[in-house]
Backbone as ProteinMPNN parsed JSONL, in Angstrom:
{"seq_chain_A": "MSMTIPNILTILRLLAAPAIAVMFLYFHRPWADWFALILFVGAAITDWFDGYLARSWAQESKLGAMLDPIADKAMVLIALMVIVGYSSMSPWLVLPATFIVFREVFVSGLREYLGDVAGTLKVTKLAKWKTTAQMVAIACLFAQGVFEHYLGMSVFGMDEAMVADILAGREEDLLGLWWKYEGMIWAGRLGLWLLWLAAALTLITGYDYFRKSVPYLKEDA", "coords_chain_A": {"N_chain_A": [[19.88, 14.379, -9.898], [20.113, 14.619, -6.547], [22.137, 13.494, -4.405], [21.99, 13.767, -1.09], [22.398, 13.578, 2.512], [19.698, 12.706, 3.382], [18.454, 11.698, 1.371], [20.184, 9.459, 0.986], [19.888, 7.802, 2.98], [17.297, 6.874, 2.725], [18.084, 5.597, 0.61], [19.254, 3.738, 1.497], [17.4, 2.446, 3.08], [15.536, 1.512, 1.488], [17.052, -0.685, 0.233], [17.554, -2.349, 2.512], [15.265, -3.396, 2.513], [14.57, -5.786, 1.022], [16.817, -7.365, 1.959], [16.296, -8.017, 4.315], [14.381, -10.49, 3.753], [16.434, -12.249, 2.69], [18.102, -12.663, 4.624], [16.881, -14.899, 5.791], [17.746, -16.769, 3.931], [20.388, -17.094, 4.443], [21.1, -17.313, 6.724], [20.794, -19.199, 9.989], [17.784, -19.673, 12.233], [17.517, -18.674, 15.526], [19.086, -16.437, 14.372], [18.607, -15.443, 12.056], [16.283, -14.295, 12.637], [16.753, -12.361, 14.567], [18.81, -10.624, 12.788], [16.927, -9.975, 11.286], [15.219, -8.381, 12.665], [16.846, -6.301, 13.683], [17.509, -5.204, 11.131], [15.147, -4.056, 10.266], [14.05, -2.498, 12.367], [16.172, -0.597, 12.387], [15.979, 0.583, 9.678], [13.103, 1.405, 9.985], [13.497, 3.559, 11.995], [15.212, 5.119, 10.598], [13.32, 6.114, 8.692], [11.742, 8.076, 9.922], [13.988, 9.418, 10.518], [15.115, 10.508, 8.151], [13.209, 12.016, 6.918], [12.935, 14.027, 8.796], [15.297, 15.227, 8.98], [15.632, 16.143, 6.22], [13.669, 18.024, 6.16], [14.621, 20.03, 8.238], [17.129, 20.86, 7.014], [16.384, 21.738, 4.916], [16.485, 20.19, 2.684], [14.961, 18.693, 1.0], [13.654, 16.862, -1.873], [13.04, 15.845, -5.283], [13.799, 13.239, -5.791], [13.927, 12.131, -3.244], [11.132, 12.45, -2.606], [10.001, 10.503, -4.271], [11.38, 8.183, -3.689], [10.617, 7.522, -0.986], [7.967, 6.563, -0.203], [7.901, 4.497, -1.674], [10.077, 2.813, -0.78], [9.209, 2.484, 1.907], [6.652, 1.025, 1.67], [7.851, -1.41, 0.222], [9.362, -2.099, 2.47], [7.503, -2.915, 4.482], [5.651, -4.61, 3.074], [7.756, -6.797, 2.272], [8.489, -7.541, 4.688], [5.967, -8.56, 5.872], [5.657, -10.706, 3.928], [7.631, -12.266, 4.679], [7.16, -13.116, 7.136], [4.538, -14.242, 7.401], [5.088, -16.168, 5.579], [6.82, -17.648, 7.244], [5.292, -18.512, 9.58], [2.578, -20.182, 11.212], [0.426, -20.051, 9.263], [-1.8, -19.036, 10.136], [-5.207, -17.82, 9.784], [-5.656, -15.538, 11.611], [-3.171, -14.05, 11.015], [-2.762, -14.193, 8.431], [-4.844, -12.79, 7.466], [-5.205, -9.885, 8.105], [-2.633, -9.305, 7.092], [-3.213, -9.648, 4.251], [-5.03, -7.824, 3.767], [-3.572, -5.354, 4.183], [-1.458, -5.687, 2.232], [-3.261, -5.813, -0.049], [-4.417, -3.314, -0.1], [-2.099, -1.631, -0.45], [-1.56, -2.357, -3.131], [-3.577, -1.333, -4.327], [-3.863, 1.263, -3.873], [-1.395, 2.023, -4.864], [-1.665, 1.35, -7.816], [-3.816, 3.176, -8.307], [-2.76, 5.548, -7.888], [-0.87, 5.755, -9.791], [-2.495, 5.409, -12.258], [-3.882, 7.709, -12.005], [-1.92, 9.62, -12.507], [-0.642, 12.972, -13.338], [-2.635, 14.205, -11.712], [-2.261, 12.711, -9.401], [-1.368, 13.887, -7.084], [-3.448, 14.663, -5.46], [-4.131, 13.026, -3.712], [-2.881, 13.221, -0.886], [-0.706, 12.151, 1.643], [-2.198, 11.603, 4.447], [-2.557, 12.371, 8.257], [-3.998, 10.071, 9.476], [-2.874, 8.046, 7.507], [-0.473, 8.239, 8.529], [-0.436, 7.121, 10.908], [-1.166, 4.87, 10.323], [1.016, 3.608, 8.929], [3.055, 3.936, 11.185], [1.829, 1.754, 13.079], [1.86, -0.491, 11.395], [4.786, -0.875, 11.122], [5.483, -1.073, 14.109], [3.994, -3.058, 14.469], [4.977, -5.299, 13.05], [7.854, -5.442, 13.816], [7.404, -6.431, 16.459], [6.334, -8.751, 15.891], [8.7, -10.058, 14.605], [10.114, -10.088, 16.972], [8.812, -12.14, 18.639], [9.228, -14.285, 17.093], [12.014, -14.41, 17.716], [12.011, -14.775, 20.593], [10.438, -17.151, 20.579], [12.435, -19.079, 19.247], [14.474, -19.294, 21.045], [13.372, -20.238, 23.341], [12.481, -22.608, 22.372], [15.204, -23.654, 21.999], [15.83, -23.995, 24.536], [14.163, -25.805, 25.581], [14.665, -28.183, 24.835], [15.031, -31.412, 24.636], [13.37, -31.807, 26.888], [10.407, -33.141, 28.584], [6.743, -32.645, 28.099], [5.385, -32.282, 30.68], [7.532, -31.576, 32.495], [8.206, -29.035, 31.497], [5.633, -27.801, 31.83], [5.679, -27.802, 34.474], [7.873, -26.239, 35.331], [7.049, -23.73, 34.083], [4.697, -23.261, 35.725], [6.051, -22.772, 38.117], [6.696, -24.722, 39.637], [8.854, -26.094, 39.551], [12.377, -25.197, 39.711], [13.558, -22.559, 37.769], [15.796, -22.994, 35.962], [16.818, -22.242, 33.359], [15.759, -19.648, 32.403], [13.03, -20.107, 31.245], [10.273, -19.005, 31.823], [10.652, -16.207, 31.106], [11.393, -16.291, 28.554], [9.147, -17.573, 27.49], [6.768, -15.874, 28.021], [7.794, -13.582, 26.917], [7.411, -14.413, 24.131], [4.717, -14.898, 24.083], [3.779, -12.366, 24.805], [4.763, -10.645, 22.821], [4.016, -11.661, 20.413], [1.029, -11.342, 20.831], [0.662, -8.457, 21.07], [1.855, -7.842, 18.435], [-0.015, -9.014, 17.002], [-2.33, -7.845, 17.542], [-1.605, -5.095, 16.807], [-1.279, -5.288, 14.386], [-3.791, -6.053, 13.07], [-4.822, -3.626, 13.776], [-3.504, -1.931, 12.319], [-4.213, -3.016, 9.76], [-7.035, -2.078, 9.798], [-7.165, 0.541, 9.857], [-5.82, 0.739, 7.635], [-7.623, 0.197, 5.648], [-9.373, 2.223, 6.042], [-8.17, 4.475, 5.253], [-7.424, 3.54, 2.515], [-10.149, 3.625, 1.513], [-10.711, 6.216, 1.792], [-8.676, 7.539, -0.085], [-9.633, 6.429, -2.34], [-12.146, 7.4, -2.448], [-11.465, 10.438, -2.841], [-10.463, 10.336, -5.422], [-12.631, 9.661, -7.065], [-13.754, 11.817, -8.471], [-11.923, 12.204, -10.651], [-12.314, 10.086, -11.889], [-14.587, 9.519, -13.596], [-16.398, 9.029, -16.408], [-16.043, 11.101, -19.405], [-18.731, 13.24, -20.322]], "CA_chain_A": [[19.754, 13.915, -8.744], [20.689, 14.994, -5.461], [22.445, 12.485, -3.086], [21.861, 14.352, 0.269], [22.314, 12.597, 3.674], [18.433, 12.269, 3.683], [18.291, 10.716, 0.039], [21.051, 8.298, 1.015], [19.294, 7.123, 4.028], [16.008, 6.32, 2.13], [18.189, 4.354, -0.539], [19.669, 2.482, 2.277], [16.175, 1.947, 3.687], [14.971, 0.975, 0.204], [18.137, -1.861, -0.108], [17.278, -3.167, 3.613], [13.88, -4.299, 2.314], [14.828, -7.351, 0.293], [17.974, -7.775, 2.727], [15.387, -8.616, 5.494], [14.285, -11.851, 3.404], [18.031, -12.651, 2.403], [18.612, -12.845, 6.106], [16.534, -16.088, 5.991], [18.349, -17.588, 2.975], [21.848, -17.401, 4.544], [21.332, -17.55, 8.419], [19.604, -20.066, 10.581], [17.092, -19.077, 13.211], [17.087, -17.228, 15.49], [19.94, -15.421, 14.089], [17.807, -14.711, 10.987], [15.089, -13.348, 13.193], [17.743, -11.219, 15.127], [19.108, -9.687, 11.968], [15.823, -9.237, 10.091], [14.522, -7.703, 13.523], [17.758, -5.164, 13.777], [17.506, -4.374, 9.835], [13.638, -3.528, 10.277], [14.001, -1.409, 13.304], [16.97, 0.358, 11.833], [15.004, 1.145, 8.739], [12.105, 2.205, 10.584], [14.036, 4.907, 12.556], [15.599, 6.231, 9.341], [12.221, 6.613, 8.073], [11.434, 9.34, 10.527], [15.243, 10.393, 10.427], [15.511, 11.156, 6.913], [12.411, 13.287, 6.902], [13.655, 15.086, 9.722], [16.912, 15.887, 8.213], [15.414, 16.917, 4.816], [12.589, 19.235, 6.203], [15.386, 20.63, 9.019], [18.243, 21.09, 6.248], [15.936, 22.286, 3.748], [17.078, 19.23, 1.454], [13.675, 18.14, 0.207], [13.883, 16.657, -3.222], [12.091, 14.899, -6.143], [14.211, 11.705, -5.563], [13.562, 11.629, -2.057], [9.835, 12.398, -2.439], [9.579, 9.375, -4.973], [11.559, 6.852, -3.099], [10.231, 7.443, 0.408], [6.85, 5.798, 0.028], [8.491, 3.128, -2.266], [10.94, 2.218, 0.455], [8.107, 2.08, 3.057], [5.799, -0.117, 1.124], [8.702, -2.54, -0.106], [9.783, -2.662, 3.625], [6.395, -3.354, 4.868], [5.3, -5.913, 2.305], [8.52, -7.924, 2.249], [8.733, -8.346, 6.059], [4.819, -9.477, 6.045], [5.791, -11.821, 3.215], [8.577, -13.394, 5.377], [6.503, -13.399, 8.757], [3.431, -15.157, 7.067], [5.952, -17.585, 5.287], [7.627, -18.586, 8.44], [4.325, -18.758, 10.659], [1.71, -21.521, 11.033], [-0.345, -19.569, 8.393], [-2.874, -18.679, 10.807], [-6.096, -16.761, 9.364], [-5.569, -14.276, 12.172], [-2.446, -13.344, 10.752], [-2.998, -14.007, 6.924], [-6.165, -12.039, 6.627], [-4.617, -8.556, 8.066], [-1.736, -8.942, 6.147], [-3.83, -9.421, 2.867], [-5.812, -6.486, 3.606], [-2.5, -4.66, 3.854], [-1.184, -6.029, 0.811], [-4.202, -5.507, -0.887], [-4.619, -1.667, 0.053], [-0.85, -1.069, -0.992], [-1.531, -2.475, -4.396], [-4.669, -0.737, -4.893], [-3.598, 2.88, -4.041], [-0.177, 2.228, -5.943], [-2.391, 1.346, -8.961], [-4.677, 4.574, -8.429], [-1.842, 7.031, -8.099], [-0.366, 5.473, -11.467], [-3.58, 5.756, -13.204], [-4.082, 9.385, -12.032], [-0.884, 10.503, -13.211], [-0.414, 14.191, -12.818], [-3.273, 14.342, -10.479], [-1.97, 12.004, -8.102], [-0.853, 14.809, -5.769], [-4.633, 15.13, -4.751], [-3.889, 11.954, -2.555], [-1.901, 13.284, -0.164], [-0.646, 11.426, 2.769], [-2.978, 12.056, 5.62], [-2.167, 11.726, 9.453], [-4.197, 8.711, 9.659], [-1.826, 7.146, 6.907], [1.194, 8.087, 8.916], [-0.752, 6.475, 12.173], [-1.306, 3.309, 9.675], [2.354, 3.122, 8.869], [3.471, 3.592, 12.424], [1.123, 0.771, 13.456], [2.784, -1.539, 10.817], [6.045, -0.713, 11.741], [5.606, -1.647, 15.415], [3.589, -4.634, 14.482], [6.001, -6.088, 12.367], [9.055, -5.529, 14.609], [6.955, -7.005, 17.559], [6.305, -10.067, 15.355], [10.018, -10.43, 14.458], [10.637, -10.345, 18.207], [8.231, -13.127, 18.662], [10.173, -15.522, 16.628], [13.324, -14.636, 18.487], [11.432, -15.488, 21.831], [9.939, -18.588, 20.263], [13.127, -20.094, 18.945], [15.282, -19.171, 22.153], [12.421, -20.893, 24.285], [12.772, -24.087, 21.79], [16.428, -24.143, 22.155], [15.986, -24.275, 25.938], [13.336, -26.834, 26.223], [15.104, -29.254, 23.97], [15.149, -32.682, 25.393], [12.252, -31.868, 28.217], [9.189, -33.528, 28.161], [5.807, -31.421, 28.29], [5.066, -32.293, 32.146], [8.562, -30.785, 32.93], [7.93, -27.571, 30.927], [4.635, -27.129, 32.4], [6.052, -27.73, 35.776], [8.82, -24.979, 35.461], [6.354, -22.144, 33.829], [4.096, -23.077, 36.606], [6.661, -22.398, 39.29], [6.595, -25.892, 40.685], [10.211, -26.621, 39.435], [13.313, -24.113, 39.361], [13.66, -22.049, 36.174], [17.271, -22.507, 35.616], [17.192, -21.602, 31.84], [14.768, -18.811, 32.15], [11.998, -20.481, 30.413], [9.263, -18.187, 31.934], [10.519, -14.916, 30.526], [10.999, -16.493, 27.179], [7.714, -17.703, 27.074], [6.018, -14.482, 28.259], [8.296, -12.788, 25.804], [6.959, -15.088, 22.866], [3.291, -14.695, 24.017], [3.043, -10.815, 24.546], [5.167, -10.038, 21.502], [2.936, -12.259, 19.358], [-0.191, -10.985, 21.116], [0.983, -7.344, 20.619], [1.978, -7.624, 17.092], [-1.115, -9.175, 16.246], [-3.296, -6.625, 18.018], [-1.277, -4.135, 16.208], [-1.571, -5.645, 12.907], [-5.308, -5.804, 12.873], [-5.205, -1.942, 13.923], [-2.92, -1.53, 10.914], [-5.284, -3.393, 8.747], [-8.02, -1.485, 9.652], [-6.631, 1.649, 9.225], [-5.393, 0.535, 5.965], [-8.785, 0.025, 4.514], [-10.093, 3.443, 5.995], [-7.156, 5.304, 4.356], [-7.583, 3.289, 1.231], [-11.392, 4.262, 0.932], [-10.346, 7.758, 1.86], [-7.939, 7.842, -1.2], [-10.497, 5.977, -3.266], [-13.112, 8.558, -2.221], [-10.975, 11.476, -3.217], [-10.008, 10.03, -6.749], [-13.744, 9.379, -7.68], [-14.153, 12.876, -9.532], [-11.209, 11.944, -11.989], [-12.278, 8.405, -12.752], [-15.757, 9.666, -14.208], [-16.21, 9.219, -17.669], [-16.755, 12.456, -20.071], [-20.047, 13.063, -20.941]], "C_chain_A": [[20.543, 14.364, -7.741], [21.154, 14.261, -4.282], [22.897, 13.11, -1.915], [22.094, 12.916, 1.201], [20.866, 11.754, 3.595], [18.279, 11.276, 2.596], [19.18, 9.263, 0.097], [20.521, 7.283, 2.206], [17.912, 6.46, 3.515], [16.731, 5.469, 1.296], [18.723, 3.236, 0.324], [18.513, 1.891, 3.15], [15.712, 0.986, 2.78], [15.916, -0.61, 0.148], [17.865, -2.731, 1.251], [16.179, -4.074, 3.309], [14.026, -5.658, 2.173], [15.89, -7.802, 1.152], [17.241, -8.464, 3.777], [14.975, -10.225, 4.922], [15.621, -12.468, 3.091], [18.351, -13.221, 3.921], [18.143, -14.388, 6.36], [17.146, -17.26, 5.201], [19.699, -18.025, 3.619], [22.044, -17.878, 6.177], [20.162, -18.594, 8.961], [18.968, -19.21, 11.769], [17.764, -19.448, 14.623], [18.002, -16.237, 14.981], [19.338, -14.816, 12.9], [16.788, -13.848, 11.53], [15.938, -12.304, 13.804], [17.716, -10.19, 14.138], [18.006, -9.113, 11.284], [15.065, -8.123, 11.21], [15.349, -6.284, 13.549], [17.591, -4.483, 12.419], [16.091, -3.717, 9.913], [13.542, -2.452, 11.193], [15.015, -0.202, 13.081], [16.569, 1.089, 10.646], [13.991, 1.856, 9.089], [12.563, 3.521, 11.02], [14.6, 5.554, 11.443], [14.336, 6.622, 8.63], [11.946, 7.776, 8.865], [12.702, 10.159, 10.147], [15.512, 11.363, 8.984], [14.559, 12.351, 6.54], [12.53, 14.361, 7.502], [14.398, 16.037, 9.066], [16.53, 16.679, 6.933], [14.711, 17.882, 5.261], [13.807, 20.227, 7.06], [16.474, 21.707, 7.988], [17.827, 21.576, 5.067], [16.445, 21.582, 2.276], [15.85, 18.387, 0.789], [13.702, 17.894, -1.212], [13.062, 15.743, -3.876], [12.433, 13.561, -5.449], [13.733, 11.215, -4.413], [11.958, 11.341, -1.864], [9.413, 11.218, -3.208], [9.942, 8.049, -4.344], [11.013, 6.593, -1.75], [9.197, 6.406, 0.726], [7.099, 4.503, -0.717], [9.24, 2.369, -1.149], [10.018, 1.767, 1.534], [7.349, 0.95, 2.969], [6.61, -1.456, 1.026], [9.04, -3.125, 1.444], [8.58, -3.562, 4.475], [6.054, -4.927, 4.451], [6.347, -7.163, 2.123], [8.538, -8.55, 3.559], [7.37, -9.104, 6.302], [4.802, -10.746, 5.29], [6.54, -13.078, 4.387], [7.93, -13.98, 6.487], [5.487, -14.612, 8.193], [4.182, -16.469, 6.675], [6.402, -18.435, 6.179], [6.398, -18.799, 9.619], [3.645, -19.943, 10.236], [0.769, -21.322, 10.065], [-1.995, -19.386, 8.809], [-3.697, -17.659, 10.166], [-5.968, -15.726, 9.962], [-4.435, -13.495, 12.032], [-2.278, -12.941, 9.177], [-3.953, -12.815, 6.68], [-5.535, -10.312, 7.06], [-3.383, -8.222, 7.374], [-2.247, -8.861, 4.638], [-4.369, -8.425, 2.713], [-4.745, -5.289, 3.464], [-1.906, -4.45, 2.442], [-2.106, -5.425, -0.376], [-4.368, -3.738, -1.082], [-3.166, -1.077, -0.53], [-1.032, -0.985, -2.33], [-2.518, -1.503, -5.109], [-4.478, 0.78, -5.041], [-2.404, 3.041, -4.788], [-0.867, 2.582, -7.21], [-3.247, 2.592, -9.353], [-3.777, 5.384, -8.511], [-1.223, 6.8, -9.568], [-1.344, 5.804, -12.418], [-3.934, 7.512, -13.116], [-2.833, 10.294, -12.31], [-0.771, 12.014, -12.774], [-1.294, 14.516, -11.723], [-3.126, 13.73, -9.287], [-1.744, 12.769, -6.843], [-2.151, 15.105, -4.801], [-4.889, 14.036, -3.629], [-2.816, 11.968, -1.86], [-1.747, 12.544, 1.229], [-1.471, 12.239, 3.9], [-2.215, 11.745, 7.306], [-2.411, 10.195, 9.722], [-3.62, 7.674, 9.104], [-0.819, 7.015, 7.617], [1.139, 7.262, 10.317], [-0.698, 4.893, 11.436], [0.273, 2.706, 9.654], [3.238, 2.776, 10.216], [2.941, 2.156, 13.017], [1.619, -0.63, 12.789], [3.953, -1.911, 11.087], [6.332, -1.686, 13.209], [5.109, -3.052, 15.46], [4.458, -5.585, 13.965], [7.385, -6.28, 13.172], [8.511, -6.438, 16.238], [6.913, -8.606, 17.163], [7.716, -10.878, 15.0], [10.538, -10.884, 15.788], [10.059, -11.665, 18.665], [8.904, -14.439, 18.202], [11.512, -15.644, 17.193], [13.116, -15.406, 19.898], [11.391, -17.013, 21.58], [11.204, -19.599, 20.16], [14.254, -20.301, 20.303], [14.551, -20.171, 23.414], [12.534, -22.353, 23.694], [14.078, -24.724, 21.917], [16.428, -24.856, 23.77], [15.1, -25.409, 26.542], [13.569, -28.132, 25.496], [15.471, -30.548, 24.872], [14.341, -32.774, 26.744], [11.017, -32.405, 27.769], [8.159, -32.412, 28.423], [5.466, -31.123, 29.873], [6.187, -31.56, 32.854], [8.595, -29.333, 32.706], [6.987, -27.054, 31.654], [5.121, -26.845, 34.13], [6.862, -26.308, 36.278], [8.18, -23.625, 35.231], [5.629, -22.111, 35.0], [4.632, -22.93, 37.991], [7.034, -23.734, 40.231], [8.163, -26.503, 40.811], [11.197, -25.248, 39.149], [13.554, -24.019, 38.09], [15.308, -21.8, 36.142], [17.764, -21.947, 34.201], [16.297, -20.383, 31.457], [13.747, -18.848, 31.111], [10.806, -19.413, 30.719], [9.41, -16.785, 31.441], [10.59, -15.378, 28.977], [9.973, -16.873, 26.872], [6.838, -16.636, 27.208], [6.32, -13.704, 27.275], [7.66, -13.313, 24.505], [5.637, -14.628, 22.769], [2.955, -13.214, 23.857], [3.687, -10.252, 23.43], [4.315, -10.418, 20.467], [1.744, -11.39, 19.491], [-0.113, -9.49, 20.597], [1.167, -7.002, 19.334], [0.77, -7.691, 16.285], [-2.081, -8.407, 16.139], [-2.744, -5.464, 17.036], [-1.513, -4.19, 14.66], [-2.799, -5.609, 12.318], [-5.74, -4.231, 13.004], [-4.822, -1.52, 12.718], [-4.016, -1.666, 9.747], [-6.462, -2.567, 8.579], [-8.068, 0.088, 9.166], [-6.105, 1.573, 7.663], [-6.654, 0.714, 5.034], [-9.475, 1.283, 4.653], [-9.34, 4.7, 5.124], [-7.447, 4.914, 2.752], [-8.814, 3.698, 0.786], [-11.221, 5.557, 0.767], [-9.956, 8.158, 0.474], [-8.677, 7.434, -2.302], [-11.455, 7.23, -3.58], [-12.8, 9.973, -3.279], [-10.726, 11.294, -4.79], [-11.368, 9.948, -7.609], [-13.978, 10.596, -8.838], [-13.227, 12.755, -10.821], [-11.436, 10.504, -12.456], [-13.837, 8.663, -13.385], [-15.357, 9.937, -15.635], [-16.591, 10.517, -18.291], [-17.862, 12.255, -20.68], [-19.903, 13.56, -22.482]], "O_chain_A": [[21.734, 14.531, -8.004], [20.574, 14.412, -3.206], [24.096, 13.062, -1.641], [22.027, 11.731, 0.871], [20.784, 10.53, 3.699], [17.997, 10.107, 2.861], [18.939, 8.246, -0.553], [20.803, 6.085, 2.225], [17.558, 5.421, 4.073], [16.135, 4.412, 1.09], [18.679, 2.048, 0.005], [18.721, 0.914, 3.87], [15.49, -0.181, 3.102], [15.255, -1.639, 0.008], [17.969, -3.944, 1.066], [16.097, -5.238, 3.701], [13.701, -6.529, 2.98], [15.907, -9.031, 1.083], [17.654, -9.577, 4.103], [15.264, -11.159, 5.67], [15.61, -13.626, 3.507], [18.885, -14.317, 4.085], [18.87, -15.115, 7.037], [17.13, -18.428, 5.587], [20.138, -19.155, 3.403], [22.915, -18.604, 6.657], [19.022, -18.757, 8.524], [19.532, -18.209, 12.212], [18.473, -20.446, 14.754], [17.66, -15.07, 15.175], [19.565, -13.62, 12.721], [16.45, -12.799, 10.981], [15.682, -11.178, 13.377], [17.035, -9.168, 14.223], [18.032, -7.996, 10.767], [14.428, -7.162, 10.778], [14.724, -5.228, 13.458], [17.523, -3.254, 12.426], [16.098, -2.57, 9.465], [12.942, -1.444, 10.82], [14.789, 0.94, 13.481], [16.844, 2.288, 10.622], [13.859, 2.968, 8.577], [12.101, 4.54, 10.505], [14.383, 6.765, 11.409], [14.439, 7.609, 7.901], [11.94, 8.748, 8.109], [12.65, 11.267, 9.613], [15.949, 12.507, 8.855], [14.931, 13.398, 6.01], [12.327, 15.481, 7.035], [14.213, 17.205, 8.724], [17.075, 17.747, 6.655], [15.069, 18.94, 4.745], [13.968, 21.312, 6.502], [16.603, 22.924, 8.123], [18.633, 21.861, 4.181], [16.697, 22.118, 1.197], [16.072, 17.419, 0.062], [13.791, 18.936, -1.862], [12.409, 14.91, -3.246], [11.667, 12.909, -4.739], [13.19, 10.113, -4.347], [11.496, 10.393, -1.229], [8.325, 10.787, -2.826], [9.225, 7.048, -4.352], [10.951, 5.421, -1.379], [9.33, 5.556, 1.607], [6.505, 3.484, -0.365], [8.825, 1.283, -0.743], [10.147, 0.635, 2.001], [7.276, 0.059, 3.816], [6.215, -2.474, 1.595], [9.015, -4.332, 1.684], [8.772, -4.665, 4.988], [6.124, -5.977, 5.09], [5.955, -8.305, 1.882], [8.587, -9.77, 3.71], [7.443, -10.194, 6.869], [4.183, -11.733, 5.689], [6.182, -14.199, 4.749], [8.079, -15.162, 6.797], [5.659, -15.782, 8.533], [4.017, -17.562, 7.217], [6.437, -19.661, 6.072], [6.793, -19.343, 10.65], [3.921, -20.614, 9.242], [0.107, -22.328, 9.812], [-3.013, -19.525, 8.131], [-3.134, -16.593, 9.916], [-6.082, -14.71, 9.276], [-4.359, -12.426, 12.637], [-1.859, -11.878, 8.72], [-3.788, -12.001, 5.771], [-5.47, -9.548, 6.097], [-3.078, -7.065, 7.087], [-1.719, -8.059, 3.868], [-4.347, -7.907, 1.596], [-4.996, -4.343, 2.718], [-1.869, -3.438, 1.742], [-1.746, -4.757, -1.345], [-4.415, -3.141, -2.157], [-3.219, 0.02, -1.086], [-0.811, 0.076, -2.915], [-2.326, -0.991, -6.212], [-4.814, 1.438, -6.025], [-2.25, 4.106, -5.386], [-0.81, 3.704, -7.713], [-3.365, 2.972, -10.518], [-3.967, 6.189, -9.423], [-1.152, 7.725, -10.378], [-1.026, 6.484, -13.393], [-4.17, 8.285, -14.045], [-2.851, 11.525, -12.312], [-0.843, 12.137, -11.551], [-0.797, 15.101, -10.761], [-3.71, 14.073, -8.26], [-1.924, 12.299, -5.719], [-2.059, 15.62, -3.687], [-5.754, 14.18, -2.765], [-1.905, 11.144, -1.948], [-2.771, 12.381, 1.894], [-1.293, 13.438, 4.112], [-1.349, 10.875, 7.402], [-1.589, 9.335, 10.036], [-3.602, 6.566, 9.64], [-0.151, 5.982, 7.588], [2.143, 6.804, 10.862], [-0.226, 3.914, 12.014], [0.657, 1.665, 10.188], [3.913, 1.76, 10.384], [3.833, 1.423, 13.446], [1.759, -1.669, 13.434], [4.262, -3.085, 11.289], [7.09, -2.645, 13.357], [5.534, -3.972, 16.158], [4.614, -6.672, 14.521], [7.945, -7.372, 13.08], [9.341, -6.98, 16.968], [7.33, -9.512, 17.884], [7.819, -12.101, 15.097], [11.277, -11.865, 15.87], [10.91, -12.415, 19.142], [9.056, -15.446, 18.894], [12.126, -16.71, 17.206], [13.791, -16.358, 20.29], [12.055, -17.881, 22.147], [11.203, -20.682, 20.745], [14.789, -21.392, 20.498], [15.225, -20.734, 24.276], [12.676, -23.277, 24.494], [14.241, -25.944, 21.952], [16.904, -25.947, 24.082], [15.225, -25.864, 27.679], [12.756, -29.055, 25.548], [16.266, -30.444, 25.806], [14.578, -33.644, 27.583], [10.589, -32.149, 26.643], [8.543, -31.343, 28.899], [5.301, -29.978, 30.294], [5.85, -30.894, 33.833], [8.947, -28.524, 33.563], [7.189, -25.967, 32.195], [4.891, -25.829, 34.786], [6.601, -25.566, 37.225], [8.494, -22.605, 35.844], [5.707, -21.029, 35.583], [3.873, -22.947, 38.96], [7.564, -23.685, 41.341], [8.62, -27.147, 41.755], [10.78, -24.342, 38.427], [13.74, -24.961, 37.319], [15.902, -20.728, 36.263], [18.824, -21.361, 33.98], [16.111, -20.132, 30.266], [13.547, -17.962, 30.28], [10.346, -18.917, 29.69], [8.38, -16.121, 31.331], [9.831, -14.817, 28.187], [9.647, -16.521, 25.738], [6.03, -16.539, 26.284], [5.437, -13.097, 26.669], [7.363, -12.406, 23.728], [5.228, -14.064, 21.754], [2.122, -12.789, 23.056], [3.13, -9.247, 22.987], [3.889, -9.588, 19.665], [1.362, -10.731, 18.524], [-0.854, -9.248, 19.644], [0.714, -5.922, 18.957], [0.43, -6.974, 15.344], [-2.699, -8.161, 15.103], [-3.64, -4.872, 16.434], [-1.865, -3.266, 13.927], [-2.947, -5.19, 11.17], [-6.731, -3.719, 12.482], [-5.56, -0.828, 12.017], [-4.522, -0.786, 9.05], [-6.918, -2.318, 7.462], [-8.807, 0.629, 8.344], [-6.117, 2.449, 6.797], [-6.664, 1.256, 3.929], [-10.159, 1.661, 3.702], [-9.891, 5.615, 4.512], [-7.657, 5.769, 1.892], [-8.81, 4.179, -0.347], [-11.527, 6.1, -0.295], [-10.649, 8.949, -0.166], [-8.441, 8.046, -3.344], [-11.52, 7.87, -4.629], [-13.535, 10.431, -4.153], [-10.832, 12.347, -5.419], [-11.267, 10.154, -8.819], [-14.347, 10.305, -9.975], [-13.645, 13.132, -11.916], [-10.762, 9.925, -13.307], [-14.29, 7.569, -13.72], [-14.462, 10.667, -16.06], [-17.504, 11.115, -17.721], [-18.081, 11.323, -21.453], [-20.875, 13.518, -23.237]]}, "name": "protein", "num_of_chains": 1, "seq": "MSMTIPNILTILRLLAAPAIAVMFLYFHRPWADWFALILFVGAAITDWFDGYLARSWAQESKLGAMLDPIADKAMVLIALMVIVGYSSMSPWLVLPATFIVFREVFVSGLREYLGDVAGTLKVTKLAKWKTTAQMVAIACLFAQGVFEHYLGMSVFGMDEAMVADILAGREEDLLGLWWKYEGMIWAGRLGLWLLWLAAALTLITGYDYFRKSVPYLKEDA"}
């Protein structure tokens, strides 16, 4: 096994996946949200960077080819698990997350069953767009948690009428409630929209992989 820089980056990304969940065990919010967001964004950047370096430096390896998709799936699934676990369990969030988890498990099982011919299920451009949508969606949802908790800290001790007056501009906004509220709303909306887009692409690419595997699943006559 060759421990090149691209492979080291992939391994670090793989280790960052469970570390995202660990942040919520050892730190209070919003620090846990901050650390999870930084870890996730950093890992997402290395996802592009290690592949670029491997191709540019001609350091593509079997180890990297094996670990790269595992790191991607682990990062997405663990992050989704954390976000759903700390959310209000809204079906608008749970449903797309369920579709994504189901597809990843299904395709991984399909690849394992096909064994040597799993190479026929090559990653398509649409699958890469799916991964990008997932990464950006999850980053936005972690950012929503950051805005939400800073807003909660700022409105502590205020009644609803006072908060409403400040957000409506009838009272002076000394604590920055407006931008924290807008940040929370738009980060949540963008994250949810992109998560549903990722879920749709997930189902489309999952069906495409299944369709390509059908000839290898037929019983011998």
